[in-house]
Structures are given as C-alpha cells and as structure tokens.
C-alpha positions as a Python dict, from the first residue, in 0.01 Angstrom:
ca = {
    (1, 'M'): (0, 0, 0),
    (2, 'M'): (145, 336, -100),
    (3, 'K'): (148, 590, 182),
    (4, 'V'): (29, 946, 137),
    (5, 'S'): (320, 1194, 138),
    (6, 'I'): (260, 1447, 414),
    (7, 'I'): (506, 1732, 473),
    (8, 'K'): (331, 1862, 782),
    (9, 'K'): (138, 1664, 1042),
    (10, 'M'): (-229, 1722, 1111),
    (11, 'M'): (-292, 2068, 1251),
    (12, 'T'): (-505, 2126, 1562),
    (13, 'G'): (-658, 2424, 1742),
    (14, 'A'): (-862, 2640, 1506),
    (15, 'L'): (-846, 2372, 1240),
    (16, 'A'): (-1045, 2135, 1461),
    (17, 'L'): (-1358, 2332, 1378),
    (18, 'S'): (-1609, 2157, 1159),
    (19, 'L'): (-1566, 2270, 801),
    (20, 'V'): (-1840, 2332, 551),
    (21, 'I'): (-1707, 2193, 225),
    (22, 'A'): (-1941, 2252, -67),
    (23, 'P'): (-1949, 1934, -277),
    (24, 'V'): (-1956, 1907, -651),
    (25, 'M'): (-2303, 1897, -803),
    (26, 'N'): (-2454, 1560, -889),
    (27, 'V'): (-2536, 1494, -1251),
    (28, 'G'): (-2736, 1191, -1355),
    (29, 'A'): (-2685, 1019, -1022),
    (30, 'T'): (-2858, 971, -690),
    (31, 'T'): (-2648, 1051, -384),
    (32, 'T'): (-2659, 786, -112),
    (33, 'K'): (-2558, 784, 253),
    (34, 'G'): (-2187, 849, 286),
    (35, 'S'): (-2176, 1136, 40),
    (36, 'T'): (-2196, 1506, 121),
    (37, 'K'): (-2520, 1697, 65),
    (38, 'S'): (-2514, 1919, -241),
    (39, 'T'): (-2544, 2295, -193),
    (40, 'V'): (-2584, 2358, -562),
    (41, 'E'): (-2908, 2320, -754),
    (42, 'E'): (-2919, 2005, -964),
    (43, 'I'): (-2858, 2064, -1330),
    (44, 'T'): (-3149, 1981, -1557),
    (45, 'A'): (-3127, 1687, -1792),
    (46, 'S'): (-3119, 1915, -2095),
    (47, 'S'): (-2790, 2069, -1982),
    (48, 'T'): (-2599, 1761, -1869),
    (49, 'S'): (-2440, 1719, -2211),
    (50, 'S'): (-2222, 2022, -2136),
    (51, 'I'): (-2077, 1873, -1816),
    (52, 'P'): (-1716, 1756, -1868),
    (53, 'T'): (-1696, 1387, -1784),
    (54, 'T'): (-1323, 1346, -1849),
    (55, 'S'): (-1009, 1555, -1827),
    (56, 'S'): (-630, 1542, -1850),
    (57, 'A'): (-332, 1713, -1690),
    (58, 'G'): (16, 1736, -1836),
    (59, 'G'): (-87, 1510, -2122),
    (60, 'V'): (-211, 1236, -1886),
    (61, 'K'): (-579, 1145, -1914),
    (62, 'T'): (-780, 1072, -1603),
    (63, 'T'): (-856, 707, -1536),
    (64, 'T'): (-1194, 751, -1367),
    (65, 'A'): (-1535, 856, -1486),
    (66, 'G'): (-1672, 1160, -1313),
    (67, 'I'): (-1750, 1531, -1325),
    (68, 'Y'): (-1450, 1751, -1407),
    (69, 'M'): (-1574, 2106, -1364),
    (70, 'A'): (-1276, 2282, -1204),
    (71, 'T'): (-1181, 2573, -1430),
    (72, 'N'): (-914, 2735, -1213),
    (73, 'V'): (-652, 2470, -1293),
    (74, 'N'): (-507, 2368, -1627),
    (75, 'G'): (-666, 2024, -1631),
    (76, 'M'): (-705, 1753, -1368),
    (77, 'A'): (-656, 1377, -1369),
    (78, 'V'): (-681, 1081, -1137),
    (79, 'T'): (-379, 876, -1242),
    (80, 'T'): (-417, 568, -1021),
    (81, 'S'): (-571, 289, -1228),
    (82, 'V'): (-937, 200, -1187),
    (83, 'A'): (-833, -157, -1106),
    (84, 'S'): (-602, -41, -825),
    (85, 'I'): (-870, 183, -673),
    (86, 'A'): (-1133, -90, -697),
    (87, 'S'): (-901, -344, -536),
    (88, 'G'): (-769, -111, -267),
    (89, 'Y'): (-1115, 4, -160),
    (90, 'G'): (-1288, -332, -193),
    (91, 'L'): (-1533, -229, -464),
    (92, 'A'): (-1786, -484, -585),
    (93, 'N'): (-1810, -579, -952),
    (94, 'N'): (-2098, -335, -1006),
    (95, 'E'): (-1916, -44, -836),
    (96, 'K'): (-1686, 186, -1031),
    (97, 'P'): (-1461, 469, -908),
    (98, 'Y'): (-1615, 811, -973),
    (99, 'S'): (-1446, 1148, -921),
    (100, 'K'): (-1578, 1502, -886),
    (101, 'F'): (-1375, 1822, -927),
    (102, 'S'): (-1501, 2179, -898),
    (103, 'N'): (-1377, 2524, -799),
    (104, 'L'): (-1398, 2590, -425),
    (105, 'D'): (-1657, 2855, -345),
    (106, 'V'): (-1496, 3038, -52),
    (107, 'K'): (-1825, 3210, 35),
    (108, 'K'): (-1982, 2870, 100),
    (109, 'S'): (-1669, 2722, 260),
    (110, 'P'): (-1516, 3001, 470),
    (111, 'L'): (-1374, 2765, 733),
    (112, 'A'): (-1205, 2553, 468),
    (113, 'K'): (-1055, 2870, 320),
    (114, 'A'): (-934, 2979, 665),
    (115, 'A'): (-772, 2639, 724),
    (116, 'I'): (-600, 2653, 385),
    (117, 'D'): (-466, 3002, 457),
    (118, 'L'): (-337, 2895, 799),
    (119, 'A'): (-162, 2589, 657),
    (120, 'A'): (-3, 2794, 379),
    (121, 'A'): (111, 3059, 627),
    (122, 'S'): (283, 2790, 834),
    (123, 'Q'): (508, 2727, 533),
    (124, 'G'): (543, 3089, 425),
    (125, 'A'): (356, 2989, 111),
    (126, 'T'): (127, 3166, -135),
    (127, 'V'): (-218, 3016, -195),
    (128, 'G'): (-319, 2943, -553),
    (129, 'P'): (-619, 2764, -706),
    (130, 'M'): (-862, 2606, -459),
    (131, 'L'): (-1082, 2308, -545),
    (132, 'N'): (-1340, 2070, -409),
    (133, 'I'): (-1236, 1714, -486),
    (134, 'E'): (-1448, 1407, -417),
    (135, 'L'): (-1326, 1053, -474),
    (136, 'G'): (-1620, 817, -465),
    (137, 'K'): (-1788, 530, -642),
    (138, 'M'): (-2092, 476, -861),
    (139, 'A'): (-2319, 172, -855),
    (140, 'A'): (-2644, 146, -1052),
    (141, 'G'): (-2663, 524, -1080),
    (142, 'K'): (-2608, 578, -707),
    (143, 'Y'): (-2305, 776, -590),
    (144, 'S'): (-2129, 758, -255),
    (145, 'L'): (-1790, 861, -121),
    (146, 'L'): (-1498, 627, -73),
    (147, 'P'): (-1362, 613, 283),
    (148, 'S'): (-1081, 853, 367),
    (149, 'D'): (-869, 588, 539),
    (150, 'G'): (-801, 379, 228),
    (151, 'P'): (-484, 347, 19),
    (152, 'A'): (-336, 638, -171),
    (153, 'I'): (-496, 768, -488),
    (154, 'R'): (-272, 981, -710),
    (155, 'I'): (-399, 1303, -868),
    (156, 'S'): (-237, 1545, -1112),
    (157, 'L'): (-341, 1909, -1152),
    (158, 'G'): (-224, 2145, -1423),
    (159, 'I'): (-82, 2461, -1267),
    (160, 'P'): (-230, 2769, -1437),
    (161, 'K'): (17, 3000, -1610),
    (162, 'N'): (-60, 3289, -1376),
    (163, 'F'): (58, 3079, -1079),
    (164, 'L'): (369, 2927, -1237),
    (165, 'R'): (709, 3042, -1111),
    (166, 'S'): (1054, 2903, -1185),
    (167, 'E'): (1262, 2753, -905),
    (168, 'T'): (958, 2726, -682),
    (169, 'T'): (836, 2445, -457),
    (170, 'Y'): (473, 2346, -500),
    (171, 'A'): (253, 2145, -266),
    (172, 'V'): (-117, 2086, -203),
    (173, 'V'): (-312, 2163, 112),
    (174, 'C'): (-595, 1920, 186),
    (175, 'V'): (-866, 2007, 440),
    (176, 'R'): (-1112, 1739, 547),
    (177, 'A'): (-1436, 1770, 741),
    (178, 'G'): (-1356, 1833, 1106),
    (179, 'G'): (-1056, 2049, 1019),
    (180, 'V'): (-800, 1773, 961),
    (181, 'T'): (-542, 1942, 742),
    (182, 'S'): (-242, 1798, 557),
    (183, 'I'): (19, 1939, 323),
    (184, 'L'): (83, 1692, 41),
    (185, 'A'): (414, 1686, -144),
    (186, 'D'): (456, 1714, -520),
    (187, 'V'): (577, 1372, -634),
    (188, 'D'): (667, 1456, -995),
    (189, 'E'): (923, 1688, -1152),
    (190, 'K'): (707, 1837, -1427),
    (191, 'E'): (715, 2216, -1417),
    (192, 'N'): (356, 2271, -1525),
    (193, 'T'): (178, 2014, -1308),
    (194, 'I'): (159, 1910, -947),
    (195, 'T'): (104, 1544, -866),
    (196, 'F'): (17, 1427, -516),
    (197, 'D'): (-118, 1130, -323),
    (198, 'T'): (-442, 1154, -129),
    (199, 'T'): (-719, 914, -25),
    (200, 'G'): (-1090, 867, -89),
    (201, 'G'): (-1367, 1094, 30),
    (202, 'A'): (-1427, 1467, 5),
    (203, 'G'): (-1192, 1754, 77),
    (204, 'A'): (-1103, 2112, 1),
    (205, 'Y'): (-770, 2131, -181),
    (206, 'A'): (-541, 2419, -274),
    (207, 'I'): (-217, 2445, -468),
    (208, 'I'): (44, 2644, -276),
    (209, 'R'): (394, 2763, -368),
    (210, 'Y'): (692, 2869, -158),
}
C-alpha cells in the first residue's frame, strides 16, 4: 500500500472546527448515505451534455469517470488505475470509481478557506487555485464517497500560467471535514503540473507555492 506523502502533520486548534465543504453537483446520479449533501441546484437533464466527464493534466488522461468542472486549474486527472482503486477500496463488480472536481466557493466554505490560509502561512507559502475534490464510487446510478482511510490515490493538476514560477516548490493543502489538514508533497518533476497522493472521500484542496 502506497502511503500518502505528508510534509506537515495534522494541525489542531482552530483547524479542529467543523468545516463546511461545498461538494460538486450531482449529474445523472442519486447521492446515497456516505456522500456530502449538495449545496448547488441540480442541473437539468437538458444541460448535462455540457458537463465535462473526463479531463487530462500534463498530457495524462484521467482514469476515472466523473465530473470535471474545475476551471481554475489547467486540467485535472486521477492517475491511479481504476483496477487499483477498486481493489484497494474493496469495490464490488458493479461499483466503479467516480471522481468530482469543482472550484472551491470560498463564500460557501469560509472555514475551509481559513484552514488553507493557515496551513499555507505555516510554510510561508502563497495560496493558488482552490478546489473541491471528491473521490467516490458509482453503482447502478447511485453515488457515494470512498472512505478517507483507504490506500493512496494519485492526482495530477495542471498549474495555471498565472501561478507558475521558476525555481519554486509546490505542494497541495488538503482540508477534510472536522478540520483535519495535511500538506501533500509534489511527487513529480514536471514544471507545469503538481502530482500528489491523497485518499478517498471529500476535501477542500489548494495548490500552494513557496
């Protein structure tokens, strides 16, 4: 089992507050127990054709089906194979990994934003794009989150040009419900992407540089 790379241990104090993390909207699926409640109105069937269901980052295409709506990064991709996710999380034959990416709405998630800012400040870092990321599963049209204590799932995000700097260290802040915050290391050497290991479930994520 591959361990998640964490630069900084879980932070306490103010970060122990419960966080309101706005999830990605559901399209063509019923949310079941174990997933977060949507704060966004459901898109009508006539408009679902415009929802991106795949994406790529740094020339690498995502492995999982899902909803890829984050526009503040230059592409996004889950790079762990579907077979590895299914095996690691004990998915049944009728269950498939399903991912959701969207821009983080700081007005709806002020505590998540505060936790991200605090984590970045602890490293003397600048905060860049912020996202909601959900790593779940789909079975017979029903969506639920994967547990957050499973094996690592690798994700790549394209760093937007306006946040790129030479000779800069990049990392990702991850904030989970309850205020559990981690700083995840960049595990590749590509200049225009950041690749990191996380686990299932929902979280607020932000690219930082320092």
